Backbone as JSON, one array per atom type, in Angstrom:
{
  "sequence": "MKVDAYIDSLIEREGGYVNHPNDKGGPTMYGITEQVARAWGFHGDMRTLPRSMAKAIYLDRYWLEPKFDKVNEHSAAVAEELLDTGVNMGPKRAATMLQRGLNVLNLQGKTYPDIDADGDLGSLSIAALRAYLAHRGKDGHLVLVRLLNCQQGVRYMEIAEANPKQEDFMHGWVLHRVALA",
  "N": [[42.44, -48.98, 96.09], [40.64, -46.02, 95.7], [39.15, -44.87, 97.76], [40.51, -45.32, 100.11], [42.54, -43.41, 100.04], [40.94, -41.12, 100.1], [39.83, -41.34, 102.66], [42.14, -41.31, 104.27], [43.01, -38.69, 103.75], [40.86, -37.28, 104.8], [41.03, -37.98, 107.53], [43.42, -36.72, 108.13], [42.66, -34.01, 107.88], [40.75, -33.9, 109.91], [42.25, -34.44, 112.17], [43.68, -35.25, 115.42], [42.81, -36.05, 118.75], [40.05, -34.27, 120.07], [38.17, -32.2, 122.21], [36.18, -30.01, 122.4], [34.44, -27.58, 124.28], [32.12, -26.43, 123.15], [31.38, -28.09, 121.13], [28.95, -30.12, 120.0], [29.28, -32.78, 119.49], [30.96, -33.82, 121.36], [33.76, -35.61, 122.87], [36.13, -36.4, 120.37], [37.96, -38.41, 118.06], [40.13, -38.47, 115.4], [38.06, -37.37, 114.03], [35.92, -38.99, 114.57], [33.11, -39.29, 116.51], [32.46, -39.78, 120.01], [29.99, -41.04, 120.48], [29.48, -42.34, 118.02], [31.7, -44.04, 117.94], [31.19, -45.64, 120.19], [28.83, -46.9, 119.39], [29.9, -48.46, 117.44], [31.25, -50.27, 118.9], [33.5, -49.63, 120.34], [34.92, -49.05, 123.46], [36.82, -47.77, 124.94], [38.93, -45.04, 126.18], [38.55, -42.14, 124.29], [40.85, -40.99, 123.29], [42.42, -43.11, 122.68], [41.38, -44.41, 120.51], [41.85, -46.56, 117.88], [43.46, -45.77, 114.8], [42.95, -47.47, 112.69], [40.43, -48.46, 113.33], [38.91, -46.12, 113.13], [39.19, -45.68, 110.37], [37.83, -47.95, 109.42], [35.25, -47.42, 110.35], [34.68, -45.06, 108.94], [34.73, -46.12, 106.31], [32.63, -48.05, 106.32], [30.28, -46.79, 107.53], [30.16, -44.2, 106.42], [30.71, -44.38, 103.73], [30.15, -46.91, 102.33], [27.57, -47.64, 103.38], [25.88, -45.31, 102.83], [26.02, -45.47, 100.11], [27.91, -44.08, 98.64], [30.0, -45.15, 97.31], [28.85, -46.06, 94.97], [28.33, -43.69, 93.66], [30.95, -42.91, 93.27], [31.73, -44.55, 91.21], [31.01, -43.15, 89.02], [31.73, -40.49, 89.38], [34.49, -39.43, 90.85], [35.2, -37.04, 92.12], [32.76, -35.96, 93.03], [31.93, -38.02, 94.74], [33.97, -38.01, 96.69], [33.53, -35.5, 97.81], [30.97, -35.92, 98.87], [31.55, -37.84, 100.83], [33.15, -36.31, 102.6], [31.34, -34.24, 103.34], [29.3, -35.83, 104.37], [30.51, -36.96, 106.63], [30.77, -34.72, 108.22], [28.22, -33.59, 108.37], [26.4, -35.6, 108.31], [25.6, -38.53, 106.49], [23.1, -38.86, 105.22], [22.13, -36.25, 104.91], [24.11, -35.25, 103.19], [23.66, -36.87, 100.92], [21.07, -36.04, 100.3], [21.59, -33.41, 99.58], [23.0, -33.86, 97.21], [20.94, -35.02, 95.66], [19.09, -32.89, 95.56], [20.65, -31.04, 94.17], [20.99, -32.39, 91.7], [18.34, -32.34, 90.86], [17.87, -29.62, 90.28], [19.49, -29.27, 88.16], [18.57, -30.55, 85.94], [17.4, -29.38, 83.75], [14.66, -28.7, 83.88], [13.53, -31.23, 83.86], [14.1, -32.16, 81.33], [16.47, -33.54, 80.69], [16.6, -35.66, 82.43], [14.32, -37.2, 84.72], [13.01, -35.55, 87.71], [14.08, -36.52, 90.98], [13.3, -38.09, 94.12], [14.23, -36.18, 96.89], [15.35, -37.59, 99.24], [17.5, -38.51, 100.62], [18.32, -41.11, 100.27], [20.29, -42.95, 98.26], [19.37, -44.46, 95.66], [18.69, -46.53, 92.76], [17.44, -44.74, 90.98], [18.5, -42.25, 91.66], [21.21, -42.65, 91.06], [20.98, -43.14, 88.34], [20.09, -40.63, 87.52], [22.35, -39.09, 88.14], [24.2, -40.26, 86.36], [22.97, -39.6, 83.9], [23.03, -36.8, 84.03], [25.83, -36.3, 84.07], [26.54, -37.42, 81.62], [25.27, -35.67, 79.93], [26.47, -33.18, 80.53], [29.23, -33.6, 80.66], [32.74, -33.22, 81.42], [32.7, -30.74, 82.78], [30.43, -31.07, 84.26], [31.01, -32.54, 86.59], [32.51, -30.69, 88.06], [30.68, -28.53, 88.39], [28.66, -29.8, 89.88], [30.02, -30.5, 92.27], [30.63, -27.92, 93.16], [28.04, -26.98, 93.58], [27.22, -28.65, 95.65], [28.99, -27.73, 97.62], [28.06, -25.1, 97.89], [25.55, -25.52, 99.09], [26.41, -26.7, 101.45], [27.88, -24.63, 102.68], [25.83, -22.77, 103.19], [24.33, -24.27, 105.0], [26.1, -24.42, 107.18], [26.1, -21.73, 107.94], [23.43, -21.46, 108.76], [23.45, -23.16, 110.98], [25.23, -21.82, 112.72], [23.87, -19.4, 113.01], [21.57, -20.23, 114.33], [22.6, -21.2, 116.7], [24.71, -19.47, 118.44], [27.07, -20.34, 119.75], [28.19, -22.13, 118.03], [29.54, -20.61, 116.27], [32.18, -20.68, 116.9], [33.29, -22.59, 115.3], [32.9, -21.87, 112.69], [34.75, -20.5, 110.95], [36.75, -22.48, 110.53], [35.16, -24.53, 109.44], [34.37, -23.43, 106.96], [36.9, -22.91, 105.85], [38.11, -25.47, 105.74], [36.16, -27.28, 104.84], [34.37, -26.27, 102.92], [35.18, -26.13, 99.85], [36.71, -24.82, 96.88], [36.07, -26.35, 93.9]],
  "CA": [[41.11, -48.39, 96.06], [40.74, -44.58, 95.96], [38.51, -44.49, 99.01], [41.53, -45.3, 101.16], [43.18, -42.1, 99.97], [39.95, -40.14, 100.57], [39.71, -41.47, 104.12], [43.38, -40.81, 104.86], [42.97, -37.22, 103.65], [39.84, -36.85, 105.76], [41.59, -38.13, 108.88], [44.42, -35.65, 108.3], [41.91, -32.76, 108.11], [40.08, -33.98, 111.2], [43.26, -34.39, 113.22], [43.62, -36.21, 116.51], [41.8, -35.93, 119.8], [39.47, -32.95, 120.32], [37.0, -32.18, 123.1], [35.83, -28.6, 122.53], [33.22, -27.48, 125.08], [30.96, -26.03, 122.36], [31.12, -29.09, 120.09], [27.89, -31.03, 120.44], [29.73, -34.16, 119.29], [31.75, -34.29, 122.51], [35.11, -36.05, 122.53], [36.29, -37.04, 119.07], [39.31, -38.81, 117.65], [40.15, -38.61, 113.94], [36.76, -36.95, 113.54], [34.89, -39.94, 114.99], [32.57, -38.9, 117.8], [32.36, -40.84, 121.01], [28.73, -41.76, 120.26], [29.66, -43.24, 116.88], [32.67, -45.08, 118.34], [30.51, -46.57, 121.11], [27.9, -47.7, 118.57], [30.75, -49.37, 116.67], [31.77, -51.26, 119.82], [34.71, -49.16, 121.03], [34.54, -48.61, 124.8], [37.96, -47.17, 125.62], [39.09, -43.59, 126.15], [38.57, -41.72, 122.88], [42.24, -40.69, 122.9], [43.08, -44.36, 122.27], [40.7, -45.02, 119.36], [42.83, -46.88, 116.84], [43.24, -45.2, 113.47], [42.37, -48.52, 111.85], [39.0, -48.51, 113.61], [38.34, -44.91, 112.53], [39.1, -45.93, 108.93], [36.76, -48.94, 109.19], [33.99, -46.71, 110.56], [34.47, -44.19, 107.77], [34.43, -46.94, 105.14], [31.32, -48.68, 106.43], [29.17, -45.89, 107.86], [30.15, -42.96, 105.65], [31.02, -44.63, 102.33], [29.37, -48.01, 101.78], [26.16, -47.59, 103.8], [25.09, -44.33, 102.07], [26.21, -45.8, 98.69], [28.8, -43.12, 97.96], [30.82, -45.95, 96.41], [28.14, -46.11, 93.68], [28.58, -42.38, 93.06], [32.35, -42.92, 92.89], [31.85, -45.24, 89.92], [30.7, -42.18, 87.96], [32.42, -39.23, 89.64], [35.33, -39.48, 92.05], [35.15, -35.73, 92.77], [31.47, -35.85, 93.73], [31.93, -39.0, 95.82], [34.84, -37.54, 97.76], [32.83, -34.39, 98.48], [29.89, -36.5, 99.66], [32.16, -38.44, 102.01], [33.54, -35.24, 103.51], [30.12, -33.61, 103.85], [28.59, -36.83, 105.16], [31.17, -37.08, 107.92], [30.58, -33.5, 109.0], [26.8, -33.23, 108.5], [25.59, -36.8, 108.22], [25.53, -39.0, 105.11], [21.77, -38.65, 104.64], [22.07, -34.85, 104.48], [24.96, -35.13, 102.01], [22.95, -37.49, 99.8], [19.95, -35.15, 99.97], [22.17, -32.28, 98.85], [23.26, -34.33, 95.84], [19.66, -35.17, 94.96], [18.57, -31.54, 95.29], [21.47, -30.48, 93.1], [20.62, -33.04, 90.44], [17.0, -31.89, 90.45], [17.9, -28.28, 89.7], [20.38, -29.29, 87.0], [18.01, -31.44, 84.9], [16.74, -28.58, 82.71], [13.21, -28.85, 84.07], [13.14, -32.6, 83.53], [14.38, -32.5, 79.93], [17.58, -34.49, 80.55], [16.22, -36.81, 83.26], [13.24, -36.77, 85.63], [13.31, -35.24, 89.1], [14.14, -37.65, 91.9], [12.98, -37.72, 95.5], [15.37, -35.74, 97.69], [15.07, -38.27, 100.5], [18.74, -38.93, 101.25], [18.62, -42.5, 99.95], [20.81, -43.01, 96.9], [18.97, -45.69, 94.99], [18.97, -46.63, 91.32], [16.99, -43.53, 90.27], [19.49, -41.19, 91.92], [22.42, -42.96, 90.3], [20.63, -42.93, 86.93], [20.07, -39.18, 87.31], [23.75, -38.66, 88.12], [24.76, -40.72, 85.09], [22.4, -38.8, 82.81], [23.55, -35.44, 84.15], [27.23, -36.28, 83.66], [26.57, -37.68, 80.18], [24.82, -34.44, 79.26], [27.36, -32.04, 80.79], [30.64, -33.93, 80.5], [33.72, -32.93, 82.48], [32.24, -29.6, 83.58], [29.36, -31.52, 85.14], [31.59, -32.91, 87.89], [32.9, -29.45, 88.72], [29.47, -27.8, 88.78], [27.97, -30.53, 90.93], [30.78, -30.32, 93.5], [30.42, -26.54, 93.61], [26.67, -26.87, 94.09], [27.25, -29.3, 96.97], [29.67, -26.81, 98.52], [27.15, -23.98, 98.16], [24.57, -25.98, 100.08], [27.12, -26.95, 102.69], [28.17, -23.34, 103.28], [24.57, -22.22, 103.71], [23.97, -25.05, 106.19], [26.95, -23.96, 108.29], [25.59, -20.43, 108.39], [22.19, -21.71, 109.5], [23.82, -23.75, 112.27], [25.81, -20.76, 113.55], [22.82, -18.42, 113.32], [20.65, -20.83, 115.3], [23.32, -21.42, 117.95], [25.94, -18.67, 118.34], [28.26, -21.07, 120.22], [28.75, -22.83, 116.89], [30.4, -19.68, 115.55], [33.56, -21.08, 117.19], [33.73, -23.53, 114.27], [32.52, -21.37, 111.36], [35.93, -20.23, 110.13], [37.34, -23.76, 110.16], [34.26, -25.25, 108.54], [34.47, -22.87, 105.61], [38.26, -23.06, 105.35], [38.48, -26.86, 105.48], [35.07, -28.1, 104.32], [33.74, -25.68, 101.72], [36.34, -25.92, 98.97], [36.46, -24.6, 95.47], [36.41, -27.57, 93.16]],
  "C": [[41.22, -46.93, 96.47], [40.14, -44.16, 97.29], [39.51, -44.48, 100.16], [42.23, -43.95, 101.2], [42.22, -41.01, 100.46], [39.89, -40.15, 102.1], [40.97, -40.97, 104.81], [43.42, -39.28, 104.85], [41.99, -36.64, 104.66], [40.37, -36.9, 107.19], [42.64, -37.05, 109.14], [43.74, -34.31, 108.58], [41.28, -32.75, 109.5], [41.06, -33.89, 112.36], [43.02, -35.44, 114.29], [42.49, -35.93, 117.48], [41.38, -34.47, 119.98], [38.28, -33.13, 121.27], [36.67, -30.72, 123.4], [34.52, -28.47, 123.3], [31.97, -27.09, 124.28], [30.63, -27.01, 121.23], [30.11, -30.1, 120.62], [28.28, -32.5, 120.31], [30.53, -34.71, 120.46], [33.13, -34.72, 122.08], [35.14, -36.76, 121.18], [37.76, -37.39, 118.86], [39.26, -39.11, 116.16], [38.82, -38.2, 113.32], [35.62, -37.89, 113.91], [34.41, -39.53, 116.38], [32.51, -40.1, 118.74], [31.11, -41.69, 120.8], [28.87, -42.77, 119.11], [30.62, -44.38, 117.25], [32.02, -46.11, 119.26], [29.56, -47.48, 120.32], [28.66, -48.74, 117.75], [31.37, -50.45, 117.57], [33.04, -50.85, 120.54], [34.3, -48.58, 122.38], [35.68, -47.97, 125.58], [37.89, -45.65, 125.63], [39.24, -43.18, 124.68], [39.98, -41.39, 122.4], [42.95, -41.93, 122.35], [42.37, -45.06, 121.11], [41.74, -45.32, 118.27], [42.46, -46.26, 115.49], [42.58, -46.22, 112.55], [40.86, -48.64, 112.08], [38.3, -47.28, 113.02], [38.17, -45.12, 111.02], [37.97, -46.91, 108.61], [35.39, -48.3, 109.35], [33.68, -45.82, 109.37], [34.06, -45.01, 106.55], [33.0, -47.47, 105.2], [30.18, -47.66, 106.53], [29.05, -44.68, 106.93], [30.47, -43.14, 104.18], [30.11, -45.71, 101.75], [27.88, -47.9, 102.12], [25.35, -46.55, 103.02], [25.23, -44.48, 100.55], [27.02, -44.74, 97.93], [29.77, -43.86, 97.04], [30.18, -46.06, 95.03], [28.31, -44.8, 92.93], [30.01, -42.34, 92.52], [32.59, -43.61, 91.56], [31.65, -44.28, 88.75], [31.43, -40.85, 88.14], [33.18, -39.31, 90.96], [35.23, -38.16, 92.82], [33.87, -35.57, 93.59], [31.45, -36.81, 94.93], [32.8, -38.55, 96.99], [34.2, -36.39, 98.52], [31.68, -34.92, 99.35], [30.42, -37.14, 100.93], [32.48, -37.36, 103.04], [32.32, -34.57, 104.15], [29.36, -34.57, 104.76], [29.19, -37.02, 106.54], [30.82, -35.89, 108.81], [29.11, -33.19, 109.27], [25.87, -34.43, 108.52], [25.44, -37.23, 106.77], [24.18, -38.78, 104.45], [21.63, -37.21, 104.13], [22.92, -34.65, 103.22], [24.27, -35.7, 100.77], [21.77, -36.63, 99.35], [20.45, -33.94, 99.19], [22.47, -32.66, 97.41], [21.96, -34.42, 95.06], [19.04, -33.82, 94.62], [19.33, -30.89, 94.14], [21.13, -31.08, 91.75], [19.26, -32.56, 89.95], [17.01, -30.5, 89.82], [18.82, -28.19, 88.49], [19.81, -30.1, 85.83], [17.23, -30.7, 83.81], [15.23, -28.81, 82.7], [12.71, -30.21, 83.6], [13.43, -33.01, 82.1], [15.49, -33.54, 79.78], [17.37, -35.76, 81.37], [15.16, -36.31, 84.23], [13.77, -36.4, 87.02], [13.3, -36.53, 89.91], [13.73, -37.17, 93.28], [14.25, -37.33, 96.23], [15.18, -36.28, 99.11], [16.33, -38.77, 101.22], [19.11, -40.38, 101.04], [19.05, -42.58, 98.48], [20.53, -44.37, 96.28], [19.26, -45.61, 93.5], [18.53, -45.38, 90.56], [17.96, -42.37, 90.47], [20.76, -41.42, 91.1], [22.16, -42.78, 88.8], [20.6, -41.43, 86.6], [21.49, -38.63, 87.25], [24.4, -39.03, 86.8], [24.27, -39.86, 83.93], [22.93, -37.37, 82.84], [24.99, -35.37, 83.63], [27.38, -36.56, 82.17], [26.2, -36.42, 79.4], [25.85, -33.31, 79.38], [28.85, -32.34, 80.66], [31.48, -33.53, 81.7], [33.28, -31.77, 83.37], [31.14, -30.0, 84.56], [29.85, -31.89, 86.52], [31.88, -31.66, 88.71], [31.68, -28.68, 89.23], [28.75, -28.5, 89.92], [28.7, -30.42, 92.27], [30.59, -28.91, 94.03], [29.02, -26.36, 94.19], [26.55, -27.54, 95.46], [27.9, -28.37, 97.99], [28.81, -25.59, 98.85], [26.15, -24.36, 99.25], [25.21, -26.18, 101.45], [27.41, -25.63, 103.41], [26.94, -22.69, 103.89], [24.17, -22.96, 104.98], [24.81, -24.65, 107.39], [26.47, -22.62, 108.83], [24.33, -20.6, 109.21], [22.48, -22.27, 110.89], [24.33, -22.66, 113.21], [24.78, -19.69, 113.92], [21.86, -18.96, 114.38], [21.3, -21.02, 116.67], [24.65, -20.68, 117.89], [27.2, -19.36, 118.86], [28.95, -21.8, 119.07], [29.61, -21.91, 116.01], [31.87, -20.0, 115.8], [34.14, -21.93, 116.05], [33.56, -23.0, 112.85], [33.74, -21.16, 110.46], [36.55, -21.54, 109.63], [36.47, -24.56, 109.2], [34.42, -24.74, 107.11], [35.86, -23.09, 105.03], [38.55, -24.51, 104.93], [37.4, -27.71, 104.83], [34.46, -27.57, 103.04], [34.87, -25.27, 100.79], [35.87, -25.57, 97.57], [36.93, -25.83, 94.71], [37.28, -27.22, 91.96]]
}
């Protein structure tokens, strides 16, 4: 299953244990915050979070729950970008970015109707994705990933502008999260 490769790549980018004083997420291991690990039932020192548990959390909370697996059935590139963005900004925000992107790519409703940008990827969102990709073909995947990255980059800037302490992470966010597709 390709998601295993996506998650392994994500864990490599996230690295091991981090506890930066300006990171609101607090102690993290493999990119999993302490709060998320605790909610998952892990109560040990974050340095000892098993990689297998991190992978299970990523699969359940950041892939299956937000229905990025359904996106993957139509576009692996878009799904992988959603996983990465969802881990860093929350899956609901990533899904909303996809919905917003689809809405501005539908030629004013000529190729498919607008969808609610509510962060819930239901049948209408998947139908819009299918219709968009059918209309645009291979370039559609590339454009949609780039549009997701544009939104992600702007969000990082907004975060850093609102809280200058977050500037500590800006370079890394753009270098490792906002990629050219």
